[in-house]
N, C-alpha and C positions, 0 to 999 in steps of 0.2 A: 476357228483355226484348229483343224483336226490333224491327226498324224496320218501321213500317207500310208496307204495299205491297211489301215485299221478297218476291220469289218464292222459295219453298222448292224445293230440288233434288228431282228425282223419286227416290222410294225404289227401291232396287235389291235384289233378292234374290240374295245372293252364291251361294247353293246352285244357282241356276238358270243362272248365268253359266258360259261356257266357262272352263277353267283358265287359258289365257293372259290373257284379259281380267281375270279375278279377280286374278291375280298382279300385273298392271300396276296395277289400281285400288288394291290394298292397298299396293303400293310407293309410289304417289303420295300416298296418305293418310298413310302413315308419314312421308314426307319433309316434308309440310306440317305435321304435328304436331311433328316435330323442329325445324322452323324456328320455329314458334310458341313452343316451349319455350325455344329459344335467345334469342329476342327478349324473352321474359318475364324470363329471367335477366339479360339486359343492362339492361332497364329497372329491375329490382330493385336491381342493383348501382349504377346511376346515382342511385337514390333514397337510397342509403346513404352516398354520398361527401360530403365536406365542401367540396371544390372540384373544378372541372373545367376543364382546359386543352386546347384543340384548336389544333393547329398553332402552339403557342407563345402563343396568346391566351387569357387567362382569361375564360371565358364564364359561370362560376358560382362563387360563394364564399359559404359560410355560408347565410344565409336571404335573400340578395339575389335579385333577378330575374335571369333569363338575359339575357346581353348578347351581341349579335353572333351569335345562334343562331336560325335560322329553319327551321321545318318547313313545307313546302308540300304541300298535298294537291290534286291535280288530278283532276277528274272526267272 
């Protein structure tokens, strides 16, 4: 399920790329995937906790809404 109008990246044939470019691309992809895995693990652990305190302030407890916690998304 993608976003309508979102441009897809150009497909690249790794076998036709020079070795240094291929190694660089594979390294970048590996780092991005590792970052996504780490983020997913963090979100999963946050879903499993009973309470969350940040800088000494209780922002979540039980089934209550988050308090004093704001995620901003700038375009």
